[in-house]
TORTORLO-130447 format. One record per residue (C-alpha): residue number from 1; residue in one letter; x, y, z. Coordinates in nm, 3 decimals. Example, Ala and Ser with C-alpha at 12.3 -4.5 7.8 and 13.67 -1.06 7.14 Angstrom:
<pt seq="1" type="A" X="1.230" Y="-0.450" Z="0.780"/>
<pt seq="2" type="S" X="1.367" Y="-0.106" Z="0.714"/>
***
This chain:
<pt seq="1" type="M" X="-1.421" Y="-2.903" Z="1.164"/>
<pt seq="2" type="E" X="-1.042" Y="-2.897" Z="1.176"/>
<pt seq="3" type="T" X="-0.893" Y="-2.550" Z="1.170"/>
<pt seq="4" type="R" X="-0.675" Y="-2.490" Z="0.867"/>
<pt seq="5" type="L" X="-0.349" Y="-2.312" Z="0.938"/>
<pt seq="6" type="Y" X="-0.110" Y="-2.095" Z="0.738"/>
<pt seq="7" type="A" X="0.224" Y="-1.939" Z="0.828"/>
<pt seq="8" type="N" X="0.407" Y="-1.628" Z="0.710"/>
<pt seq="9" type="P" X="0.562" Y="-1.556" Z="0.470"/>
<pt seq="10" type="L" X="0.322" Y="-1.641" Z="0.189"/>
<pt seq="11" type="D" X="0.441" Y="-1.770" Z="-0.146"/>
<pt seq="12" type="I" X="0.480" Y="-1.431" Z="-0.315"/>
<pt seq="13" type="K" X="0.850" Y="-1.353" Z="-0.319"/>
<pt seq="14" type="Q" X="1.095" Y="-1.091" Z="-0.448"/>
<pt seq="15" type="I" X="0.836" Y="-0.816" Z="-0.428"/>
<pt seq="16" type="G" X="0.753" Y="-0.509" Z="-0.223"/>
<pt seq="17" type="D" X="0.454" Y="-0.291" Z="-0.133"/>
<pt seq="18" type="P" X="0.175" Y="-0.553" Z="-0.161"/>
<pt seq="19" type="Y" X="-0.174" Y="-0.424" Z="-0.234"/>
<pt seq="20" type="I" X="-0.472" Y="-0.664" Z="-0.240"/>
<pt seq="21" type="L" X="-0.804" Y="-0.606" Z="-0.418"/>
<pt seq="22" type="K" X="-1.114" Y="-0.818" Z="-0.360"/>
<pt seq="23" type="A" X="-1.269" Y="-0.807" Z="-0.708"/>
<pt seq="24" type="S" X="-1.630" Y="-0.856" Z="-0.815"/>
<pt seq="25" type="D" X="-1.538" Y="-1.197" Z="-0.961"/>
<pt seq="26" type="G" X="-1.496" Y="-1.319" Z="-0.603"/>
<pt seq="27" type="K" X="-1.119" Y="-1.351" Z="-0.619"/>
<pt seq="28" type="Y" X="-0.841" Y="-1.162" Z="-0.448"/>
<pt seq="29" type="Y" X="-0.567" Y="-1.002" Z="-0.658"/>
<pt seq="30" type="C" X="-0.229" Y="-0.902" Z="-0.517"/>
<pt seq="31" type="Y" X="-0.047" Y="-0.621" Z="-0.699"/>
<pt seq="32" type="P" X="0.302" Y="-0.561" Z="-0.557"/>
<pt seq="33" type="T" X="0.612" Y="-0.384" Z="-0.675"/>
<pt seq="34" type="S" X="0.758" Y="-0.657" Z="-0.896"/>
<pt seq="35" type="G" X="1.034" Y="-0.681" Z="-1.155"/>
<pt seq="36" type="S" X="1.367" Y="-0.509" Z="-1.114"/>
<pt seq="37" type="R" X="1.427" Y="-0.375" Z="-1.464"/>
<pt seq="38" type="G" X="1.127" Y="-0.147" Z="-1.512"/>
<pt seq="39" type="E" X="0.919" Y="-0.390" Z="-1.717"/>
<pt seq="40" type="G" X="0.595" Y="-0.322" Z="-1.530"/>
<pt seq="41" type="F" X="0.389" Y="-0.520" Z="-1.278"/>
<pt seq="42" type="H" X="0.296" Y="-0.881" Z="-1.213"/>
<pt seq="43" type="A" X="-0.006" Y="-0.994" Z="-1.013"/>
<pt seq="44" type="W" X="-0.120" Y="-1.303" Z="-0.821"/>
<pt seq="45" type="S" X="-0.476" Y="-1.430" Z="-0.757"/>
<pt seq="46" type="S" X="-0.630" Y="-1.624" Z="-0.467"/>
<pt seq="47" type="D" X="-0.960" Y="-1.753" Z="-0.333"/>
<pt seq="48" type="D" X="-0.857" Y="-1.755" Z="0.032"/>
<pt seq="49" type="L" X="-0.576" Y="-1.496" Z="0.087"/>
<pt seq="50" type="V" X="-0.327" Y="-1.775" Z="0.157"/>
<pt seq="51" type="N" X="-0.274" Y="-1.976" Z="-0.162"/>
<pt seq="52" type="W" X="-0.171" Y="-1.762" Z="-0.459"/>
<pt seq="53" type="T" X="-0.150" Y="-1.826" Z="-0.835"/>
<pt seq="54" type="P" X="0.077" Y="-1.615" Z="-1.058"/>
<pt seq="55" type="E" X="-0.113" Y="-1.415" Z="-1.323"/>
<pt seq="56" type="G" X="0.200" Y="-1.292" Z="-1.502"/>
<pt seq="57" type="F" X="0.228" Y="-0.938" Z="-1.633"/>
<pt seq="58" type="V" X="-0.083" Y="-0.727" Z="-1.576"/>
<pt seq="59" type="Y" X="0.087" Y="-0.400" Z="-1.674"/>
<pt seq="60" type="E" X="0.370" Y="-0.424" Z="-1.926"/>
<pt seq="61" type="R" X="0.560" Y="-0.114" Z="-2.029"/>
<pt seq="62" type="A" X="0.646" Y="-0.254" Z="-2.372"/>
<pt seq="63" type="A" X="0.276" Y="-0.314" Z="-2.450"/>
<pt seq="64" type="N" X="0.169" Y="0.042" Z="-2.364"/>
<pt seq="65" type="K" X="0.195" Y="0.289" Z="-2.651"/>
<pt seq="66" type="L" X="0.139" Y="0.574" Z="-2.406"/>
<pt seq="67" type="A" X="0.389" Y="0.451" Z="-2.146"/>
<pt seq="68" type="W" X="0.568" Y="0.752" Z="-1.995"/>
<pt seq="69" type="G" X="0.766" Y="0.577" Z="-1.720"/>
<pt seq="70" type="Y" X="1.094" Y="0.407" Z="-1.799"/>
<pt seq="71" type="R" X="1.211" Y="0.258" Z="-1.468"/>
<pt seq="72" type="Q" X="1.139" Y="0.236" Z="-1.094"/>
<pt seq="73" type="F" X="0.788" Y="0.097" Z="-1.137"/>
<pt seq="74" type="W" X="0.663" Y="0.087" Z="-0.780"/>
<pt seq="75" type="A" X="0.359" Y="0.038" Z="-0.555"/>
<pt seq="76" type="P" X="0.064" Y="-0.032" Z="-0.786"/>
<pt seq="77" type="E" X="-0.288" Y="-0.015" Z="-0.640"/>
<pt seq="78" type="V" X="-0.605" Y="-0.118" Z="-0.824"/>
<pt seq="79" type="I" X="-0.967" Y="-0.020" Z="-0.763"/>
<pt seq="80" type="E" X="-1.280" Y="-0.143" Z="-0.940"/>
<pt seq="81" type="R" X="-1.547" Y="0.099" Z="-1.062"/>
<pt seq="82" type="N" X="-1.837" Y="0.044" Z="-1.304"/>
<pt seq="83" type="G" X="-1.688" Y="-0.268" Z="-1.460"/>
<pt seq="84" type="K" X="-1.343" Y="-0.115" Z="-1.510"/>
<pt seq="85" type="F" X="-1.022" Y="-0.157" Z="-1.312"/>
<pt seq="86" type="Y" X="-0.802" Y="0.145" Z="-1.244"/>
<pt seq="87" type="M" X="-0.434" Y="0.100" Z="-1.160"/>
<pt seq="88" type="Y" X="-0.245" Y="0.385" Z="-0.995"/>
<pt seq="89" type="Y" X="0.131" Y="0.333" Z="-0.994"/>
<pt seq="90" type="T" X="0.465" Y="0.505" Z="-0.950"/>
<pt seq="91" type="A" X="0.737" Y="0.528" Z="-1.217"/>
<pt seq="92" type="R" X="1.024" Y="0.755" Z="-1.313"/>
<pt seq="93" type="W" X="0.917" Y="1.007" Z="-1.578"/>
<pt seq="94" type="E" X="1.185" Y="1.024" Z="-1.845"/>
<pt seq="95" type="E" X="1.092" Y="1.379" Z="-1.949"/>
<pt seq="96" type="K" X="1.183" Y="1.525" Z="-1.608"/>
<pt seq="97" type="D" X="1.386" Y="1.236" Z="-1.465"/>
<pt seq="98" type="S" X="1.160" Y="1.242" Z="-1.160"/>
<pt seq="99" type="L" X="0.918" Y="1.005" Z="-0.990"/>
<pt seq="100" type="R" X="0.548" Y="1.056" Z="-1.062"/>
<pt seq="101" type="I" X="0.212" Y="0.875" Z="-1.043"/>
<pt seq="102" type="G" X="0.028" Y="0.738" Z="-1.345"/>
<pt seq="103" type="V" X="-0.306" Y="0.570" Z="-1.411"/>
<pt seq="104" type="A" X="-0.390" Y="0.276" Z="-1.637"/>
<pt seq="105" type="I" X="-0.724" Y="0.101" Z="-1.701"/>
<pt seq="106" type="A" X="-0.821" Y="-0.261" Z="-1.774"/>
<pt seq="107" type="D" X="-1.142" Y="-0.455" Z="-1.834"/>
<pt seq="108" type="R" X="-1.024" Y="-0.739" Z="-1.611"/>
<pt seq="109" type="P" X="-0.843" Y="-0.747" Z="-1.277"/>
<pt seq="110" type="A" X="-0.563" Y="-0.948" Z="-1.440"/>
<pt seq="111" type="G" X="-0.521" Y="-0.685" Z="-1.711"/>
<pt seq="112" type="P" X="-0.380" Y="-0.589" Z="-1.944"/>
<pt seq="113" type="F" X="-0.372" Y="-0.240" Z="-1.795"/>
<pt seq="114" type="I" X="-0.327" Y="0.034" Z="-2.055"/>
<pt seq="115" type="D" X="-0.209" Y="0.386" Z="-1.973"/>
<pt seq="116" type="V" X="-0.469" Y="0.661" Z="-1.995"/>
<pt seq="117" type="Y" X="-0.215" Y="0.937" Z="-2.067"/>
<pt seq="118" type="D" X="0.129" Y="0.964" Z="-2.224"/>
<pt seq="119" type="K" X="0.240" Y="1.144" Z="-1.907"/>
<pt seq="120" type="P" X="0.172" Y="1.125" Z="-1.534"/>
<pt seq="121" type="M" X="-0.186" Y="1.187" Z="-1.422"/>
<pt seq="122" type="F" X="-0.071" Y="1.501" Z="-1.237"/>
<pt seq="123" type="D" X="0.246" Y="1.705" Z="-1.197"/>
<pt seq="124" type="F" X="0.279" Y="1.938" Z="-0.900"/>
<pt seq="125" type="G" X="0.646" Y="2.002" Z="-0.973"/>
<pt seq="126" type="Y" X="0.791" Y="1.749" Z="-0.730"/>
<pt seq="127" type="A" X="0.847" Y="1.373" Z="-0.696"/>
<pt seq="128" type="A" X="0.531" Y="1.183" Z="-0.594"/>
<pt seq="129" type="I" X="0.499" Y="0.811" Z="-0.513"/>
<pt seq="130" type="D" X="0.271" Y="0.552" Z="-0.345"/>
<pt seq="131" type="A" X="-0.078" Y="0.643" Z="-0.466"/>
<pt seq="132" type="H" X="-0.376" Y="0.518" Z="-0.263"/>
<pt seq="133" type="I" X="-0.748" Y="0.572" Z="-0.333"/>
<pt seq="134" type="L" X="-1.033" Y="0.608" Z="-0.083"/>
<pt seq="135" type="T" X="-1.393" Y="0.629" Z="-0.203"/>
<pt seq="136" type="D" X="-1.606" Y="0.781" Z="0.071"/>
<pt seq="137" type="D" X="-1.965" Y="0.700" Z="0.166"/>
<pt seq="138" type="D" X="-2.091" Y="0.994" Z="-0.043"/>
<pt seq="139" type="G" X="-1.919" Y="0.861" Z="-0.357"/>
<pt seq="140" type="R" X="-1.640" Y="1.120" Z="-0.358"/>
<pt seq="141" type="S" X="-1.291" Y="0.975" Z="-0.410"/>
<pt seq="142" type="Y" X="-0.957" Y="1.091" Z="-0.274"/>
<pt seq="143" type="L" X="-0.600" Y="1.014" Z="-0.374"/>
<pt seq="144" type="Y" X="-0.329" Y="1.000" Z="-0.108"/>
<pt seq="145" type="Y" X="0.041" Y="0.991" Z="-0.192"/>
<pt seq="146" type="S" X="0.389" Y="1.057" Z="-0.059"/>
<pt seq="147" type="R" X="0.590" Y="1.360" Z="-0.163"/>
<pt seq="148" type="D" X="0.915" Y="1.171" Z="-0.205"/>
<pt seq="149" type="C" X="1.226" Y="1.257" Z="-0.008"/>
<pt seq="150" type="S" X="1.447" Y="1.224" Z="-0.317"/>
<pt seq="151" type="E" X="1.362" Y="1.586" Z="-0.402"/>
<pt seq="152" type="H" X="1.210" Y="1.720" Z="-0.079"/>
<pt seq="153" type="I" X="1.454" Y="1.895" Z="0.154"/>
<pt seq="154" type="V" X="1.332" Y="2.026" Z="0.491"/>
<pt seq="155" type="D" X="1.578" Y="2.198" Z="0.729"/>
<pt seq="156" type="G" X="1.863" Y="2.030" Z="0.545"/>
<pt seq="157" type="R" X="1.707" Y="1.681" Z="0.567"/>
<pt seq="158" type="H" X="1.548" Y="1.465" Z="0.298"/>
<pt seq="159" type="E" X="1.188" Y="1.403" Z="0.407"/>
<pt seq="160" type="S" X="0.889" Y="1.219" Z="0.262"/>
<pt seq="161" type="H" X="0.553" Y="1.371" Z="0.359"/>
<pt seq="162" type="I" X="0.202" Y="1.239" Z="0.291"/>
<pt seq="163" type="Y" X="-0.037" Y="1.452" Z="0.087"/>
<pt seq="164" type="G" X="-0.390" Y="1.410" Z="-0.046"/>
<pt seq="165" type="F" X="-0.648" Y="1.561" Z="-0.282"/>
<pt seq="166" type="E" X="-0.998" Y="1.495" Z="-0.408"/>
<pt seq="167" type="L" X="-1.028" Y="1.321" Z="-0.746"/>
<pt seq="168" type="T" X="-1.255" Y="1.414" Z="-1.032"/>
<pt seq="169" type="D" X="-1.558" Y="1.189" Z="-1.079"/>
<pt seq="170" type="D" X="-1.384" Y="0.996" Z="-1.358"/>
<pt seq="171" type="L" X="-1.097" Y="0.914" Z="-1.114"/>
<pt seq="172" type="L" X="-0.840" Y="1.049" Z="-1.360"/>
<pt seq="173" type="Q" X="-0.746" Y="1.400" Z="-1.239"/>
<pt seq="174" type="P" X="-0.700" Y="1.599" Z="-0.918"/>
<pt seq="175" type="K" X="-0.962" Y="1.858" Z="-0.829"/>
<pt seq="176" type="Q" X="-0.701" Y="2.059" Z="-0.634"/>
<pt seq="177" type="E" X="-0.335" Y="2.081" Z="-0.543"/>
<pt seq="178" type="G" X="-0.209" Y="1.822" Z="-0.299"/>
<pt seq="179" type="I" X="-0.272" Y="1.908" Z="0.068"/>
<pt seq="180" type="P" X="0.000" Y="1.821" Z="0.326"/>
<pt seq="181" type="L" X="-0.135" Y="1.570" Z="0.578"/>
<pt seq="182" type="L" X="0.153" Y="1.397" Z="0.763"/>
<pt seq="183" type="K" X="0.526" Y="1.440" Z="0.813"/>
<pt seq="184" type="P" X="0.785" Y="1.244" Z="1.017"/>
<pt seq="185" type="D" X="0.765" Y="1.385" Z="1.368"/>
<pt seq="186" type="Q" X="0.741" Y="1.095" Z="1.614"/>
<pt seq="187" type="E" X="1.055" Y="0.950" Z="1.772"/>
<pt seq="188" type="W" X="1.004" Y="0.598" Z="1.631"/>
<pt seq="189" type="E" X="1.014" Y="0.745" Z="1.278"/>
<pt seq="190" type="F" X="1.382" Y="0.841" Z="1.309"/>
<pt seq="191" type="K" X="1.530" Y="0.496" Z="1.380"/>
<pt seq="192" type="S" X="1.683" Y="0.448" Z="1.035"/>
<pt seq="193" type="G" X="1.866" Y="0.780" Z="1.050"/>
<pt seq="194" type="E" X="1.828" Y="1.153" Z="1.107"/>
<pt seq="195" type="E" X="1.920" Y="1.288" Z="0.763"/>
<pt seq="196" type="W" X="1.656" Y="1.092" Z="0.567"/>
<pt seq="197" type="R" X="1.305" Y="1.059" Z="0.710"/>
<pt seq="198" type="W" X="0.994" Y="0.895" Z="0.569"/>
<pt seq="199" type="N" X="0.617" Y="0.899" Z="0.596"/>
<pt seq="200" type="E" X="0.502" Y="0.694" Z="0.294"/>
<pt seq="201" type="G" X="0.278" Y="0.409" Z="0.177"/>
<pt seq="202" type="P" X="-0.057" Y="0.565" Z="0.283"/>
<pt seq="203" type="F" X="-0.367" Y="0.349" Z="0.328"/>
<pt seq="204" type="V" X="-0.696" Y="0.496" Z="0.453"/>
<pt seq="205" type="L" X="-0.984" Y="0.324" Z="0.634"/>
<pt seq="206" type="K" X="-1.309" Y="0.482" Z="0.749"/>
<pt seq="207" type="R" X="-1.481" Y="0.350" Z="1.061"/>
<pt seq="208" type="D" X="-1.758" Y="0.506" Z="1.268"/>
<pt seq="209" type="G" X="-1.709" Y="0.842" Z="1.099"/>
<pt seq="210" type="L" X="-1.335" Y="0.847" Z="1.164"/>
<pt seq="211" type="Y" X="-1.067" Y="0.835" Z="0.894"/>
<pt seq="212" type="Y" X="-0.762" Y="0.622" Z="0.976"/>
<pt seq="213" type="L" X="-0.461" Y="0.723" Z="0.767"/>
<pt seq="214" type="M" X="-0.212" Y="0.439" Z="0.804"/>
<pt seq="215" type="Y" X="0.144" Y="0.482" Z="0.677"/>
<pt seq="216" type="S" X="0.498" Y="0.345" Z="0.693"/>
<pt seq="217" type="A" X="0.803" Y="0.518" Z="0.840"/>
<pt seq="218" type="N" X="1.181" Y="0.468" Z="0.838"/>
<pt seq="219" type="C" X="1.374" Y="0.343" Z="0.535"/>
<pt seq="220" type="F" X="1.213" Y="0.051" Z="0.348"/>
<pt seq="221" type="A" X="1.548" Y="-0.133" Z="0.350"/>
<pt seq="222" type="H" X="1.592" Y="-0.099" Z="0.729"/>
<pt seq="223" type="R" X="1.472" Y="-0.348" Z="0.988"/>
<pt seq="224" type="D" X="1.279" Y="-0.070" Z="1.169"/>
<pt seq="225" type="Y" X="1.050" Y="0.000" Z="0.873"/>
<pt seq="226" type="S" X="0.714" Y="-0.007" Z="1.052"/>
<pt seq="227" type="V" X="0.349" Y="0.102" Z="1.031"/>
<pt seq="228" type="G" X="0.166" Y="0.370" Z="1.226"/>
<pt seq="229" type="Y" X="-0.154" Y="0.568" Z="1.179"/>
<pt seq="230" type="A" X="-0.326" Y="0.901" Z="1.232"/>
<pt seq="231" type="T" X="-0.696" Y="0.991" Z="1.256"/>
<pt seq="232" type="S" X="-0.925" Y="1.271" Z="1.142"/>
<pt seq="233" type="T" X="-1.296" Y="1.345" Z="1.116"/>
<pt seq="234" type="E" X="-1.240" Y="1.468" Z="0.759"/>
<pt seq="235" type="P" X="-1.085" Y="1.282" Z="0.463"/>
<pt seq="236" type="L" X="-0.821" Y="1.551" Z="0.406"/>
<pt seq="237" type="G" X="-0.748" Y="1.625" Z="0.770"/>
<pt seq="238" type="P" X="-0.623" Y="1.766" Z="0.988"/>
<pt seq="239" type="F" X="-0.484" Y="1.431" Z="1.109"/>
<pt seq="240" type="A" X="-0.350" Y="1.354" Z="1.457"/>
<pt seq="241" type="K" X="-0.105" Y="1.068" Z="1.496"/>
<pt seq="242" type="Y" X="-0.177" Y="0.784" Z="1.737"/>
<pt seq="243" type="A" X="0.030" Y="0.833" Z="2.052"/>
<pt seq="244" type="N" X="0.125" Y="0.466" Z="2.078"/>
<pt seq="245" type="N" X="0.260" Y="0.423" Z="1.724"/>
<pt seq="246" type="P" X="0.385" Y="0.207" Z="1.563"/>
<pt seq="247" type="V" X="0.115" Y="-0.062" Z="1.546"/>
<pt seq="248" type="L" X="0.310" Y="-0.302" Z="1.322"/>
<pt seq="249" type="F" X="0.681" Y="-0.339" Z="1.407"/>
<pt seq="250" type="T" X="0.927" Y="-0.606" Z="1.510"/>
<pt seq="251" type="D" X="1.168" Y="-0.683" Z="1.789"/>
<pt seq="252" type="N" X="1.219" Y="-1.038" Z="1.660"/>
<pt seq="253" type="A" X="1.561" Y="-1.105" Z="1.503"/>
<pt seq="254" type="D" X="1.393" Y="-1.340" Z="1.253"/>
<pt seq="255" type="I" X="1.167" Y="-1.064" Z="1.114"/>
<pt seq="256" type="S" X="1.279" Y="-0.740" Z="0.950"/>
<pt seq="257" type="G" X="1.108" Y="-0.438" Z="0.800"/>
<pt seq="258" type="P" X="0.732" Y="-0.507" Z="0.825"/>
<pt seq="259" type="G" X="0.565" Y="-0.229" Z="0.629"/>
<pt seq="260" type="H" X="0.408" Y="-0.072" Z="0.320"/>
<pt seq="261" type="H" X="0.078" Y="-0.244" Z="0.374"/>
<pt seq="262" type="S" X="-0.280" Y="-0.268" Z="0.261"/>
<pt seq="263" type="V" X="-0.587" Y="-0.389" Z="0.453"/>
<pt seq="264" type="I" X="-0.839" Y="-0.644" Z="0.325"/>
<pt seq="265" type="R" X="-1.140" Y="-0.837" Z="0.456"/>
<pt seq="266" type="S" X="-1.158" Y="-1.215" Z="0.485"/>
<pt seq="267" type="P" X="-1.372" Y="-1.412" Z="0.235"/>
<pt seq="268" type="D" X="-1.678" Y="-1.393" Z="0.461"/>
<pt seq="269" type="D" X="-1.608" Y="-1.025" Z="0.551"/>
<pt seq="270" type="S" X="-1.590" Y="-1.101" Z="0.924"/>
<pt seq="271" type="E" X="-1.217" Y="-1.032" Z="0.972"/>
<pt seq="272" type="L" X="-0.965" Y="-0.766" Z="0.873"/>
<pt seq="273" type="F" X="-0.614" Y="-0.856" Z="0.761"/>
<pt seq="274" type="I" X="-0.313" Y="-0.632" Z="0.723"/>
<pt seq="275" type="V" X="-0.105" Y="-0.730" Z="0.420"/>
<pt seq="276" type="Y" X="0.259" Y="-0.619" Z="0.431"/>
<pt seq="277" type="H" X="0.610" Y="-0.709" Z="0.323"/>
<pt seq="278" type="T" X="0.910" Y="-0.819" Z="0.525"/>
<pt seq="279" type="H" X="1.272" Y="-0.865" Z="0.422"/>
<pt seq="280" type="T" X="1.346" Y="-1.211" Z="0.284"/>
<pt seq="281" type="D" X="1.681" Y="-1.209" Z="0.465"/>
<pt seq="282" type="P" X="1.624" Y="-1.036" Z="0.800"/>
<pt seq="283" type="A" X="1.998" Y="-0.999" Z="0.858"/>
<pt seq="284" type="K" X="2.049" Y="-0.826" Z="0.523"/>
<pt seq="285" type="G" X="1.734" Y="-0.616" Z="0.476"/>
<pt seq="286" type="G" X="1.722" Y="-0.427" Z="0.149"/>
<pt seq="287" type="G" X="1.483" Y="-0.461" Z="-0.144"/>
<pt seq="288" type="D" X="1.429" Y="-0.840" Z="-0.154"/>
<pt seq="289" type="R" X="1.094" Y="-0.879" Z="0.021"/>
<pt seq="290" type="Q" X="0.802" Y="-1.118" Z="0.066"/>
<pt seq="291" type="V" X="0.429" Y="-1.100" Z="0.146"/>
<pt seq="292" type="C" X="0.285" Y="-1.159" Z="0.494"/>
<pt seq="293" type="I" X="-0.067" Y="-1.127" Z="0.635"/>
<pt seq="294" type="D" X="-0.192" Y="-1.096" Z="0.992"/>
<pt seq="295" type="R" X="-0.515" Y="-1.014" Z="1.167"/>
<pt seq="296" type="M" X="-0.603" Y="-0.654" Z="1.247"/>
<pt seq="297" type="T" X="-0.881" Y="-0.539" Z="1.482"/>
<pt seq="298" type="F" X="-1.012" Y="-0.228" Z="1.653"/>
<pt seq="299" type="R" X="-1.013" Y="-0.198" Z="2.032"/>
<pt seq="300" type="E" X="-1.314" Y="-0.063" Z="2.222"/>
<pt seq="301" type="D" X="-1.156" Y="0.285" Z="2.224"/>
<pt seq="302" type="G" X="-1.127" Y="0.277" Z="1.843"/>
<pt seq="303" type="S" X="-0.751" Y="0.224" Z="1.831"/>
<pt seq="304" type="I" X="-0.597" Y="-0.023" Z="1.587"/>
<pt seq="305" type="A" X="-0.449" Y="-0.350" Z="1.711"/>
<pt seq="306" type="V" X="-0.237" Y="-0.576" Z="1.487"/>
<pt seq="307" type="S" X="-0.180" Y="-0.939" Z="1.585"/>
<pt seq="308" type="G" X="0.162" Y="-0.959" Z="1.428"/>
<pt seq="309" type="P" X="0.404" Y="-0.980" Z="1.270"/>
<pt seq="310" type="T" X="0.383" Y="-1.358" Z="1.310"/>
<pt seq="311" type="L" X="0.587" Y="-1.656" Z="1.199"/>
<pt seq="312" type="T" X="0.387" Y="-1.918" Z="1.391"/>
<pt seq="313" type="P" X="0.090" Y="-2.108" Z="1.238"/>
<pt seq="314" type="Q" X="-0.231" Y="-1.900" Z="1.225"/>
<pt seq="315" type="P" X="-0.593" Y="-1.993" Z="1.140"/>
<pt seq="316" type="Y" X="-0.691" Y="-1.934" Z="0.778"/>
<pt seq="317" type="P" X="-0.893" Y="-1.619" Z="0.706"/>
<pt seq="318" type="S" X="-1.255" Y="-1.687" Z="0.793"/>
<pt seq="319" type="A" X="-1.471" Y="-1.826" Z="0.512"/>
<pt seq="320" type="S" X="-1.795" Y="-2.022" Z="0.558"/>
<pt seq="321" type="G" X="-1.712" Y="-2.088" Z="0.919"/>
<pt seq="322" type="R" X="-1.338" Y="-2.160" Z="0.881"/>
<pt seq="323" type="G" X="-1.119" Y="-1.975" Z="1.123"/>
<pt seq="324" type="P" X="-1.219" Y="-1.747" Z="1.413"/>
<pt seq="325" type="M" X="-1.436" Y="-1.440" Z="1.379"/>
<pt seq="326" type="Q" X="-1.294" Y="-1.114" Z="1.507"/>
<pt seq="327" type="G" X="-1.475" Y="-0.783" Z="1.518"/>
***
């Protein structure tokens, strides 16, 4: 059988922060930051992680009577639970002119997603972005997010830190105040400047009893936007950062800003892929980004290895024997 090949970037353009859900209907759905005027979110669907079909608006501000956000709609993530689809997203709350996280629900992965509340799902008195959900083996769910640097000043610097809390069983409220988990403190995290520092875009995996909290650092518009991770034996820490971070970065002049990722399994579940954005124009950087995917594995010592970022042809994600199997 001839090996099918794909090459980055994929055909999802002018986006950021791609999150992919493998839904119970057997399809993949990509939910990125999309739209520049605060209209809401678009989505794309795929059978193979490579070829994508536009689904149009899945969350539309104008169609939500309870919509509380009015611009800066960012970083949607969707989980499926008991036949419903829950979207957690960032927007600017008009009432306080500050970024917050909201939740909307749909009956289908392609929406329409309708807001649950006429306000953010929680308000701890500071800007919060980039929600991510982990449901643990015991059924308990946790929400991770970034306390945004727009309003967070530490020792005279603007800093984004990653926090987390346990969710109520209905997935709609925090059980506790957010707990600080990570802050920018490794040398590679200061490449885009000293006065503004970021740990953002959390994504959590659990493997062999260990929680891997992956995140992005540096400014999203900078070529050194990259991905690292930290580990813990508990879902809410304490977390220790991997000494050899970052695990996704670039020194290729034709690639810029690989970051704000999610992780998804191949169609036959035998491979892991990291899904991330890069700058469409690597010389310019900024907010015009595109979707890329590359293989991700774990070494024998449990550390994460990413085979990317790539621009060269790669085997399709494994499905019914297509493409290589990686553990």
